[in-house]
C-alpha positions as CSV (number, residue, x, y, z in Angstrom):
1,M,-1.9,-19.3,-1.8
2,F,0.6,-17.4,-3.9
3,N,4.3,-18.2,-4.5
4,E,6.6,-15.7,-2.8
5,N,10.2,-15.6,-4.1
6,N,13.1,-15.3,-1.8
7,Q,13.2,-11.5,-2.2
8,G,9.8,-11.1,-0.7
9,E,8.1,-10.5,-4.0
10,I,4.7,-11.8,-5.1
11,N,3.4,-11.5,-8.7
12,I,-0.2,-12.5,-8.8
13,P,-0.7,-14.6,-12.0
14,K,-2.5,-13.1,-14.9
15,G,-6.1,-14.4,-15.1
16,V,-6.7,-14.2,-11.4
17,K,-10.0,-12.1,-11.0
18,E,-10.5,-12.0,-7.3
19,I,-8.3,-11.6,-4.3
20,D,-9.5,-12.9,-0.9
21,E,-9.7,-10.4,2.0
22,N,-7.1,-12.2,4.1
23,C,-4.9,-13.7,1.3
24,F,-1.7,-12.0,2.4
25,Q,-1.9,-12.7,6.2
26,D,0.8,-15.3,6.0
27,Y,3.1,-12.9,4.2
28,R,2.8,-9.9,6.3
29,W,6.3,-10.0,7.7
30,N,8.2,-11.0,4.5
31,L,6.3,-9.3,1.6
32,K,8.2,-6.4,0.1
33,Q,6.8,-6.1,-3.4
34,L,3.4,-7.0,-4.8
35,T,2.3,-6.9,-8.4
36,I,-1.4,-7.2,-9.2
37,P,-2.4,-8.0,-12.8
38,T,-5.0,-6.2,-14.9
39,S,-7.4,-9.2,-14.6
40,V,-8.1,-8.4,-10.9
41,T,-11.2,-6.2,-10.7
42,S,-11.3,-5.5,-6.9
43,I,-9.0,-5.5,-4.0
44,P,-11.0,-6.2,-0.8
45,K,-10.7,-4.2,2.4
46,K,-7.8,-5.1,4.7
47,C,-6.3,-7.2,1.9
48,I,-2.7,-6.1,2.5
49,E,-3.3,-4.6,5.9
50,G,-0.3,-5.2,8.2
51,C,2.2,-6.1,5.6
52,R,4.8,-4.2,7.5
53,N,7.7,-4.5,5.1
54,L,5.8,-3.9,1.9
55,T,7.6,-1.1,0.1
56,N,6.2,-1.3,-3.5
57,I,2.9,-2.3,-4.9
58,T,1.9,-2.2,-8.6
59,L,-1.8,-1.9,-9.2
60,P,-3.5,-2.8,-12.5
61,L,-4.1,-0.1,-15.1
62,N,-6.9,-1.2,-17.4
63,D,-10.1,0.0,-18.9
64,N,-12.1,-1.7,-16.2
65,Q,-12.8,0.2,-13.0
66,L,-10.7,-1.2,-10.1
67,V,-12.6,-1.3,-6.8
68,I,-10.3,-0.8,-3.8
69,G,-11.6,-1.6,-0.4
70,N,-11.0,0.6,2.6
71,K,-8.0,0.2,4.9
72,I,-5.9,-1.8,2.5
73,F,-2.8,0.2,3.3
74,K,-3.4,0.3,7.1
75,N,-0.2,-0.5,9.1
76,N,2.0,-0.5,6.0
77,Q,4.6,1.8,7.5
78,H,7.3,1.2,4.9
79,L,5.2,1.6,1.7
80,E,7.2,4.0,-0.5
81,Q,5.5,3.6,-3.8
82,Y,2.4,2.4,-5.4
83,I,1.9,2.6,-9.2
C-alpha cells in the first residue's frame, strides 16, 4: 500500500486522509520509522500494532483533532520516540 524505502522508513503521502486498520501488517518486521502527514485525521486501533522494529513515529500536528485508536502501540517494544 505504501512505499517503504530500504531503511525501513515510510512517509505517508500528503493528502491521505484515512489509514486502514491493518495497513502496516506487511511491514511489521521491517518498519523502523513512520511519518504521518497532517492530512490524516484518525489512526485506527491496532494500526501499527506488532511493528516490532519501529523506533520512531512522527504524528501530525495541526488544528484538527487527531483521533488515535486504542492499542496502536501494542507490541512495539523498540519504540523510542513519537513526536
